[in-house]
N, C-alpha and C positions, 0 to 999 in steps of 0.2 A: 467816884471820879468826877470831875468837871474841868471845863477849859475856858479862859478868857480870852478875846481878841482884840488885836488893835489893829486898824487898817489906816495908812496914811497914803494916800495915791495908789501906786502899784506895790506898795510893801505892806505886807501883811506879818503881823508877830501874832503866835499862839502860844500862850502860857496855858503848860498842861499842871493839873491840880490832883495829886492823890495818886491813884494806881489805873494803869492801864494795862486791861486783862480782855480776856475772851468775853468776857461779860458786857463789855462797854466798846469794844473795839468798831464794832459795825457801826453805832451812830457817830464815833469819832470820826471813821473812813469817809460815811457819807458827807458829813457835813464839811470836813475840809475840802472835798471833790468838788462842793458847790462853791466853797469861800475862795479857793484859789483862782476862779475864772479871772481874767484880766490882771492876774497877779504875777511879778516877775522876779520879786524878792520875798523868800519865806524864810521868817525865822522862828523856831520853837525855843522856848523858854521852857525849860525843866528844872527850872530852880527848886518848885515845890512838888515835882513829881517823886513820889516814896519808891516807885514799882514799875517795871513794865516787862508783860510777859511776850514770849514769841509773837504773840499775833500783833503786839505791837510796834514790834520790832519790822514787823512785814508791813504795816502802816508807814512807818518813817521810811522805809526802804521804797515802797511804791511814790510816796510824796518826793523822795530823792529823784527817783526815775522820771516822775512827771515834771520837777521843777527844772530837770538838765536842759530841756528843748525850750523851756519858757523863760529861764532866767537863772536864778540860783538859789540853794536853801541851806540855812546854817543853822547851829545847834548851839545853846548857849546854856550855861548856869548848870551844866550837868553835876549832880553830886556824888558822892564817893560810891554810894550801894549802886545807883544807875550807872555809873562808869563802870564800874565791875564788871556789869550785865554786857555793857558795849565791847570792853575787852575779851572777855570770856567767848563771846559769840562771835568775835572777828569785826564787829560793827565801827571799831573804830578806825579801820583801812576805808569803810564804805562810805562814812558819813562825815561830814564837814562838820567837826566839832571845835567851838572855840573856849 
């Protein structure tokens, strides 16, 4: 798993690539918490994400809660496999997915 980021002022876009699971979620979470300092518009591009575990879902939910008080968070580019995970877990109702 890796991710790429693109920052433009107070807007940050994070592209998650590969798989997000228990083996790498701690590093992702720590990095994201540092990266969102001063950010009020966070976008996750999941077009290259192949799988997300419950640990990864927890991080997205945490980012959603954090960004709610700072601005907004959007998820884009969700493929069919990851969307099915969002649907089964009920996350389609919790996250702002475009």
